[in-house]
VOGU-3710 file (C-alpha; in Angstrom, 3 decimals, decimal comma):
1> mgsrrgpreg> 13,105/52,529/-21,225  14,889/51,449/-24,428  13,543/48,900/-26,910  15,332/46,964/-29,760  14,371/45,038/-32,940  13,248/41,228/-31,627  13,526/37,820/-33,309  11,037/39,293/-36,137  9,810/42,360/-37,763  7,177/43,775/-35,194
11> svyrrrsdnr> 8,469/42,232/-32,169  9,778/44,343/-29,503  11,378/43,889/-26,062  12,234/46,408/-23,327  13,258/46,678/-19,949  10,592/47,509/-17,473  10,937/49,381/-13,918  10,330/45,858/-12,437  13,727/44,829/-14,015  11,961/42,176/-16,000
21> wvgavsvgyh> 11,801/41,888/-19,829  8,719/41,970/-21,769  8,203/41,212/-25,490  5,793/41,041/-28,094  5,253/38,491/-30,883  2,988/38,752/-33,749  1,247/35,584/-34,511  -1,032/36,584/-37,215  -4,053/38,433/-38,289  -7,779/38,312/-37,011
31> dgkrvrrfvh> -10,398/40,496/-38,400  -8,140/42,417/-40,275  -6,090/43,376/-37,166  -2,561/42,149/-36,104  -2,872/39,639/-33,183  0,420/39,714/-30,442  1,185/37,759/-27,614  3,332/39,024/-24,961  6,294/37,624/-23,244  8,054/37,970/-20,025
41> astrrelrsr> 11,317/36,980/-18,797  14,064/37,573/-16,273  16,685/37,987/-18,419  17,112/39,086/-22,506  18,563/35,533/-23,313  15,350/34,026/-21,751  12,981/36,348/-23,537  14,409/35,885/-26,975  14,409/31,921/-26,537  10,786/32,025/-25,596
51> matmlaasqq> 10,062/34,645/-28,077  11,511/32,447/-30,441  9,522/29,244/-29,539  6,503/31,071/-29,865  7,150/32,435/-33,130  8,052/28,710/-34,145  4,617/27,502/-32,929  2,699/30,198/-34,462  4,365/29,246/-37,912  3,366/25,706/-37,426
61> glpvasdrqt> -0,031/26,303/-36,724  -0,142/25,695/-33,035  -2,370/27,455/-30,826  -0,089/30,338/-29,017  -1,441/31,350/-25,528  -0,827/34,852/-24,246  2,012/34,858/-21,854  -0,860/36,226/-19,156  -3,307/33,384/-19,711  -4,029/31,536/-16,460
71> vgaflagwla> -4,215/27,905/-15,640  -7,941/28,280/-15,289  -8,481/29,517/-18,609  -6,232/26,821/-20,353  -8,223/24,345/-18,470  -11,365/25,363/-19,788  -10,071/25,341/-23,337  -8,573/21,856/-22,979  -11,587/20,303/-21,569  -13,701/21,530/-24,212
81> ttrssvrprt> -11,210/19,846/-26,672  -11,162/16,753/-24,802  -15,126/16,362/-25,051  -15,138/14,348/-28,468  -11,855/12,277/-27,045  -13,258/10,818/-24,161  -16,085/8,887/-22,631  -18,861/11,187/-21,320  -18,768/10,081/-17,807  -14,819/10,506/-18,091
91> hesymdmvrl> -15,138/13,968/-19,472  -17,859/14,538/-16,556  -15,191/13,553/-14,026  -12,689/15,705/-15,592  -14,524/18,703/-15,566  -15,585/17,894/-11,434  -12,133/17,164/-10,575  -11,125/20,539/-12,337  -13,778/22,771/-10,977  -13,483/21,299/-7,320
101> halptlghqr> -10,075/20,869/-6,596  -7,750/22,429/-9,485  -9,192/25,734/-10,002  -9,441/27,096/-6,378  -5,908/26,980/-5,876  -4,408/27,115/-9,320  -7,039/28,747/-11,366  -5,266/32,278/-11,071  -2,000/31,256/-11,577  -0,346/32,015/-14,860
111> lttlapqhvq> 0,251/29,070/-16,832  3,852/30,080/-17,903  5,016/30,555/-14,310  3,240/27,493/-13,116  5,922/25,158/-11,278  6,148/21,871/-9,967  6,114/23,084/-6,459  2,501/24,713/-7,160  1,270/21,086/-8,389  2,969/19,726/-5,495
121> alldaklaeg> 1,241/21,725/-2,950  -1,991/21,485/-4,402  -1,739/17,492/-4,120  -0,703/17,660/-0,469  -3,159/19,955/0,342  -5,641/17,751/-0,790  -4,706/14,848/1,061  -4,570/16,905/4,300  -8,134/17,992/3,702  -9,171/14,364/3,776
131> lsprtvqylh> -9,389/13,334/-0,102  -8,224/9,531/-0,457  -4,939/8,971/-2,056  -6,577/7,385/-5,219  -8,849/10,578/-5,732  -5,496/12,806/-5,728  -3,836/10,620/-7,945  -6,633/10,918/-10,419  -6,341/14,929/-10,079  -2,668/14,456/-10,645
141> ailrralgqa> -3,170/12,197/-13,631  -5,847/14,702/-15,244  -3,288/17,639/-14,737  -0,405/15,860/-16,169  -2,427/15,038/-19,220  -3,633/18,590/-19,636  -0,222/19,942/-19,045  0,940/17,439/-21,653  -1,098/18,784/-24,077  0,085/22,028/-23,446
151> vrwgvvprnv> 3,282/21,185/-23,958  2,618/19,517/-27,627  0,721/22,678/-28,639  4,029/24,707/-27,767  2,313/26,773/-24,952  4,746/25,865/-22,096  8,074/24,290/-22,578  7,880/21,485/-20,254  5,017/19,609/-18,131  5,551/20,366/-14,499
161> aalvspprvs> 3,088/17,897/-13,346  5,110/15,380/-14,774  7,680/16,288/-12,387  5,777/15,630/-9,305  5,188/12,439/-7,554  1,420/11,329/-6,824  0,554/9,846/-3,602  1,267/6,091/-3,429  -1,979/4,251/-3,354  -1,722/0,864/-1,261
171> rrelpvltpd> -3,395/-1,976/-2,836  -6,601/-3,101/-1,040  -8,373/-6,371/-1,476  -11,283/-6,060/-3,389  -14,491/-6,924/-1,673  -16,169/-10,560/-3,057  -18,763/-12,709/-2,158  -17,878/-16,249/-0,988  -19,219/-19,233/-3,396  -21,656/-19,745/-0,238
181> earqllehir> -22,771/-16,074/-0,129  -23,075/-16,227/-3,800  -25,596/-19,374/-3,822  -27,499/-17,587/-1,058  -27,887/-14,717/-2,987  -29,237/-16,587/-6,141  -31,866/-18,113/-3,643  -32,870/-15,135/-2,486  -33,326/-13,277/-5,712  -35,537/-16,254/-7,540
191> ddrlaalytv> -38,582/-14,405/-7,732  -37,074/-10,915/-8,427  -37,990/-9,424/-11,621  -34,265/-8,540/-11,985  -32,894/-11,841/-11,015  -31,471/-12,412/-14,345  -29,467/-9,242/-14,162  -27,701/-10,149/-10,840  -27,262/-13,846/-12,083  -25,610/-12,706/-15,192
201> alalgirqge> -23,405/-10,195/-13,581  -22,311/-12,929/-11,287  -21,828/-15,634/-13,723  -20,176/-13,950/-16,548  -18,542/-11,091/-14,622  -19,732/-8,437/-17,170  -19,592/-4,780/-16,053  -22,816/-2,947/-14,846  -22,922/-0,556/-18,073  -22,203/-3,721/-20,479
211> alglqwedvd> -25,144/-5,692/-18,302  -27,602/-2,489/-18,718  -26,951/-1,983/-22,480  -27,507/-6,006/-23,612  -30,274/-6,293/-26,218  -32,293/-9,289/-26,927  -30,237/-9,705/-30,362  -26,932/-10,183/-28,175  -28,206/-13,378/-26,640  -28,614/-17,020/-28,051
221> lesgtlrvrh> -30,161/-18,982/-25,809  -30,069/-21,962/-28,166  -26,180/-21,736/-28,365  -25,771/-20,285/-24,863  -23,803/-17,581/-26,007  -23,830/-13,662/-25,084  -22,449/-10,945/-27,221  -21,263/-7,812/-25,123  -21,239/-4,854/-27,923  -22,432/-1,762/-26,070
231> tlqrvdgtpq> -22,141/-0,143/-22,707  -25,168/2,061/-21,425  -24,321/5,100/-20,131  -26,287/8,335/-19,029  -25,592/11,457/-21,255  -26,888/14,650/-20,282  -29,541/12,710/-18,633  -30,392/10,710/-21,428  -29,591/6,942/-21,448  -27,020/6,278/-24,667
241> lmepksaqsr> -25,405/3,099/-25,829  -21,802/3,769/-26,185  -18,521/1,730/-27,488  -17,223/-0,804/-24,933  -14,690/0,403/-22,441  -11,929/-1,230/-24,732  -11,527/-3,427/-27,972  -11,102/-6,581/-25,400  -14,366/-5,521/-23,829  -16,181/-6,187/-27,213
251> rtiampsvav> -16,366/-10,182/-26,885  -18,652/-13,261/-27,006  -18,938/-15,462/-23,706  -19,753/-18,678/-23,329  -22,648/-18,750/-20,585  -23,181/-21,605/-17,808  -26,755/-22,997/-17,908  -27,708/-20,957/-14,870  -27,664/-18,051/-16,748  -29,388/-19,407/-19,717
261> ralrehrtrq> -32,074/-20,572/-17,351  -32,455/-17,132/-15,773  -32,463/-15,454/-18,946  -35,206/-17,838/-20,243  -37,344/-17,165/-17,286  -36,602/-13,043/-17,308  -37,934/-13,129/-21,111  -41,164/-14,720/-20,088  -41,499/-12,420/-17,424  -40,838/-9,294/-19,447
271> lqerlwagsr> -43,398/-10,400/-21,791  -45,842/-10,679/-19,188  -44,941/-7,186/-18,181  -45,249/-5,797/-21,577  -48,818/-7,330/-21,722  -49,843/-5,661/-18,465  -48,227/-2,310/-19,397  -50,343/-2,089/-22,432  -50,214/1,235/-24,360  -47,644/2,594/-21,618
281> wqksdfefts> -44,976/0,270/-22,655  -42,013/2,081/-24,352  -40,908/-0,423/-27,077  -36,891/-1,371/-26,871  -34,932/-4,470/-27,485  -33,184/-3,916/-24,209  -33,034/-6,897/-21,853  -33,388/-5,482/-18,535  -36,134/-2,763/-18,274  -38,433/-0,762/-16,068
291> tigtplysrp> -41,975/-2,284/-15,704  -42,675/-0,004/-18,602  -39,742/-1,074/-21,219  -37,432/2,082/-20,439  -33,705/1,426/-19,791  -32,439/1,194/-16,332  -30,099/3,891/-14,647  -26,892/2,790/-12,809  -27,486/4,492/-9,452  -31,039/2,923/-8,744
301> ttqrfqrilt> -29,896/-0,457/-9,769  -27,119/-0,536/-7,459  -29,329/0,907/-4,652  -31,916/-1,952/-5,182  -29,146/-4,396/-5,415  -27,881/-3,665/-2,017  -31,295/-3,320/-0,409  -31,528/-6,767/-1,858  -28,037/-7,775/-0,164  -29,441/-6,408/3,301
311> aaglprvtfh> -32,629/-8,414/3,087  -30,576/-11,550/2,255  -28,345/-11,094/5,450  -25,454/-10,673/2,991  -22,437/-8,043/3,468  -23,241/-5,005/1,599  -20,970/-4,551/-1,327  -21,252/-2,827/-4,497  -22,659/-4,098/-8,081  -19,122/-4,273/-9,606
321> slrhscasfl> -17,886/-6,589/-6,644  -20,402/-9,094/-8,755  -17,515/-8,983/-11,616  -14,678/-9,396/-8,804  -16,754/-12,407/-7,404  -16,730/-14,141/-10,959  -13,175/-13,654/-11,563  -12,274/-14,932/-8,021  -14,688/-18,126/-8,935  -12,894/-18,432/-12,401
331> laqgvparvs> -9,456/-18,480/-10,891  -10,247/-20,306/-7,944  -11,389/-23,292/-10,178  -8,580/-23,496/-11,965  -9,703/-21,443/-15,022  -6,665/-20,383/-16,981  -5,830/-16,423/-16,433  -5,834/-15,947/-20,095  -9,064/-17,437/-20,227  -10,545/-15,307/-17,293
341> metlghsqfs> -9,013/-12,198/-18,886  -10,904/-12,691/-22,310  -14,181/-13,711/-20,471  -14,064/-10,534/-18,445  -12,750/-8,265/-21,107  -9,627/-7,162/-19,694  -7,278/-5,344/-21,845  -3,957/-6,007/-20,138  -3,283/-9,334/-18,533  -0,825/-7,426/-15,843
351> tamdtyahvm> -3,813/-5,332/-14,712  -6,153/-8,636/-14,288  -3,573/-10,332/-12,220  -3,026/-7,422/-10,322  -6,457/-6,771/-9,435  -7,478/-10,431/-8,402  -3,952/-11,131/-6,590  -5,933/-11,826/-3,335  -7,039/-15,243/-5,429  -3,486/-15,998/-5,778
361> pamqrdaaer> -2,443/-17,633/-2,367  -4,948/-20,078/-2,284  -4,348/-21,317/-5,935  -0,721/-21,353/-5,235  -1,416/-23,407/-1,947  -3,412/-25,750/-4,327  -0,819/-26,056/-6,905  1,799/-27,087/-4,006  -0,293/-29,639/-3,034  -1,014/-31,042/-6,415
371> mdallaapag> 2,661/-31,011/-6,887  3,329/-33,030/-3,788  0,734/-35,672/-4,873  2,584/-36,081/-8,015  6,324/-36,337/-6,883  5,958/-37,888/-3,179  7,297/-41,250/-2,911  4,899/-44,320/-2,383  4,093/-45,169/1,010  6,273/-48,290/2,312
//
């Protein structure tokens, strides 16, 4: 078995009995010991190219993975680096998707030998198992982002996930309440201790986390305005105020009188609850709390809301459907799409229009009838 001088001093490559070539690149020192990374290839030319790429990455201070590093090991390292760059709930969803769906199939695969067909087979298998196309699409997006980072780090030469087509997700009409159903809901919750929460969500279209993160200093009942500055999220079991979803989500909204009245009544009710709780009250400035002043969690709030819908004889929809309902009402009343977008805190106009496209046919018919009224010749 022969060996030759490689691309730099200390690098070697040799032909093995399995007819493949293997090389070693020195990438520095750790605790006084030389650190080498091994490279495998089918031909001498491929080996030279891959060793040169690895050496260049090392000289640029980029992470250099072993040629034997598995996809599972890489994803574990990548997930650790994303913890500070994405929202906590997003990071949790990344970890769950990788643990439940990517690792069982791809975890043992060597990162440098991962091919597009491996990723495609994973996506196809998940669809066959019954995962929704949207969930499989999200899994693909995570792998594409992770492997994109691997390319930027110089660990792999290409992003194989970017060469795979995710499943197509058909657009579905979002569940919303009709105006009659919305009025029925408001009538039913009149005496509920969280009536203002549902009213504000329906009238202003704010997200659940934005609503639960509201503090009394965010509301000016005299001028009838509300500021969205935070979103409340559960991080490691503890409620924490986080930055809003996007820069556009940080906004000031003019409130309709129905929301102002609801918040006035809610403030009075909360002061009464504080007196009843006495020393058990946990001081906070949150608008919507438990009966002892603690912040509300997302899941119990949604479950409570759905019980209210059932009691009111209304269709069971998610809490987020209040936001979609608000958007539908704004557009159906002829509020300019740009104003609706700013009220709802959408970051992209096209996204807002795609999301609420189901409202458009009625608006277009109304526009056609108005045009007829304007242009029709007088009778007689």
